[in-house]
C-alpha positions as CSV (number, residue, x, y, z in Angstrom):
1,M,15.8,-22.0,-4.2
2,A,12.0,-21.9,-4.2
3,N,10.2,-24.7,-6.0
4,I,7.3,-24.1,-8.3
5,D,4.3,-25.5,-6.4
6,I,1.3,-27.1,-8.0
7,C,-0.3,-23.6,-8.6
8,G,3.0,-22.3,-10.0
9,K,3.3,-25.4,-12.3
10,Q,-0.1,-24.5,-13.7
11,E,1.0,-20.9,-14.2
12,L,4.2,-22.1,-16.0
13,K,2.1,-24.4,-18.2
14,S,-0.1,-21.4,-19.1
15,V,3.0,-19.4,-20.1
16,L,4.3,-22.3,-22.3
17,E,1.0,-22.7,-24.0
18,R,1.5,-19.3,-25.7
19,F,4.6,-20.7,-27.5
20,R,5.4,-23.2,-30.2
21,P,7.3,-26.1,-28.9
22,E,10.4,-25.3,-31.0
23,R,14.0,-24.5,-30.0
24,D,13.8,-20.9,-31.4
25,Q,11.2,-20.2,-28.7
26,L,13.7,-20.8,-25.9
27,L,14.7,-17.2,-25.2
28,P,11.2,-15.7,-25.5
29,I,10.0,-18.4,-23.1
30,L,12.8,-17.8,-20.6
31,I,12.1,-14.0,-20.7
32,D,8.4,-14.6,-20.1
33,V,9.0,-17.1,-17.3
34,N,11.5,-14.8,-15.6
35,R,9.1,-11.9,-15.8
36,K,6.2,-14.0,-14.4
37,F,8.0,-15.6,-11.5
38,G,10.9,-13.2,-11.0
39,F,13.4,-16.0,-11.6
40,I,13.7,-19.4,-13.4
41,S,13.8,-22.4,-11.0
42,P,15.5,-25.7,-11.8
43,E,12.0,-27.2,-11.9
44,A,10.9,-24.6,-14.5
45,M,14.0,-25.3,-16.5
46,M,13.1,-29.0,-16.6
47,E,9.6,-28.2,-17.7
48,I,10.8,-25.9,-20.4
49,A,13.4,-28.5,-21.6
50,E,10.7,-31.1,-21.8
51,F,8.3,-28.7,-23.6
52,L,11.0,-27.9,-26.2
53,D,12.5,-31.4,-26.2
54,I,16.0,-30.0,-25.5
55,P,18.6,-30.7,-22.9
56,V,18.5,-28.7,-19.6
57,A,22.2,-28.0,-20.2
58,E,21.1,-25.9,-23.2
59,I,18.9,-23.8,-21.0
60,H,21.7,-23.3,-18.5
61,G,23.9,-22.1,-21.4
62,V,21.4,-19.5,-22.5
63,M,20.8,-18.4,-18.9
64,S,24.5,-18.0,-18.2
65,F,24.9,-15.8,-21.3
66,Y,21.9,-13.5,-20.6
67,H,22.5,-11.5,-17.4
68,F,18.9,-10.5,-16.9
69,L,17.7,-14.1,-16.5
70,G,18.0,-15.3,-12.9
71,T,17.9,-18.5,-11.0
72,E,17.1,-16.8,-7.7
73,K,14.1,-14.7,-6.7
74,K,14.9,-11.0,-6.8
75,G,13.2,-7.9,-5.5
76,K,10.1,-6.3,-7.0
77,Y,12.5,-3.5,-8.2
78,V,15.8,-4.8,-9.6
79,I,18.2,-1.9,-9.8
80,R,21.0,-2.5,-12.3
81,L,23.8,0.0,-12.2
82,C,26.0,0.3,-15.3
83,K,29.6,-0.6,-14.5
84,T,31.3,0.6,-17.7
85,I,34.3,3.0,-17.8
86,S,32.0,5.8,-18.8
87,C,29.9,5.4,-15.7
88,E,33.0,4.9,-13.6
89,M,34.4,8.2,-14.8
90,A,31.1,10.0,-14.2
91,G,30.9,9.1,-10.6
92,K,29.5,5.5,-10.4
93,E,31.1,5.0,-7.0
94,R,29.1,7.8,-5.4
95,I,25.9,6.1,-6.8
96,V,27.0,2.7,-5.4
97,R,27.5,4.2,-1.9
98,I,24.2,6.0,-1.9
99,L,22.2,3.0,-3.2
100,E,23.8,0.7,-0.6
101,K,23.2,3.3,2.2
102,E,19.6,4.0,1.3
103,L,18.6,0.3,0.8
104,G,20.8,-1.2,3.6
105,I,22.2,-3.9,1.3
106,K,25.2,-4.5,-0.9
107,F,25.3,-5.1,-4.6
108,G,24.3,-8.7,-5.3
109,E,21.7,-8.7,-2.4
110,T,18.0,-8.2,-2.0
111,T,16.3,-6.3,0.8
112,K,14.6,-8.4,3.5
113,D,11.2,-7.2,2.3
114,E,12.0,-8.3,-1.2
115,M,11.3,-4.8,-2.5
116,F,14.8,-4.1,-4.0
117,S,17.7,-6.0,-5.5
118,L,21.0,-4.4,-6.4
119,E,23.1,-5.6,-9.4
120,F,25.9,-4.4,-11.6
121,T,25.4,-4.7,-15.3
122,N,27.4,-4.1,-18.4
123,C,26.7,-1.3,-20.8
124,I,23.1,-0.2,-21.1
125,G,23.8,2.1,-24.0
126,M,23.7,5.4,-22.1
127,C,27.4,6.2,-22.1
128,G,26.7,9.8,-23.1
129,E,24.3,10.2,-20.1
130,S,26.2,8.5,-17.4
131,P,26.1,7.4,-14.7
132,A,23.1,5.4,-15.6
133,M,21.0,2.6,-14.2
134,L,18.0,0.5,-15.0
135,V,15.2,-0.1,-12.5
136,N,13.5,-3.2,-14.0
137,E,13.1,-1.9,-17.6
138,K,13.2,1.9,-17.0
139,V,16.4,3.8,-17.6
140,Y,17.6,6.6,-15.3
141,T,20.5,8.8,-16.4
142,H,22.7,11.6,-15.2
143,L,22.5,10.1,-11.7
144,T,23.4,12.1,-8.7
145,P,23.1,11.0,-5.0
146,E,20.1,13.3,-4.7
147,K,18.4,12.0,-7.8
148,V,18.9,8.4,-6.6
149,I,17.3,9.2,-3.2
150,D,14.3,10.7,-5.1
151,I,14.0,7.6,-7.3
152,I,14.1,5.2,-4.3
153,D,11.6,7.3,-2.4
154,E,9.2,7.2,-5.4
155,L,9.6,3.4,-5.7
156,R,8.9,3.0,-2.0
157,K,5.7,5.1,-2.4
158,R,4.5,2.8,-5.3
159,G,5.2,-0.2,-3.1
């Protein structure tokens, strides 16, 4: 796990300065830190705990509940494929195979160039338009292998 270096520590402090040092700020802080660094390191958890005057264990508890908060660096584009029964019945396995083939990684992995990460996620609220996935915060629905290839190609062009 990467440490937050001196520069990163200053960046973390600049994130924390935007919040009140109160317990109800924990989730918004974690979301902002995760967005800024791509993950939340143990060092960042300790800084946040100190800032909010709460135990680090409380941060671990919140992070284990919220799937989108990570303790490891992920790719620039995190692809989260819905794993509910609706997506399963609509052909999720074809989408799994094409994503893994196109990116050369398995679910739970990140490409060597740190461009893409693949994850499964629980319901994203698009059951009527399945199979569905999120790329970072953008929703894609009615997925087909061809549509997935187009999405990956577009993301690669963006860099």
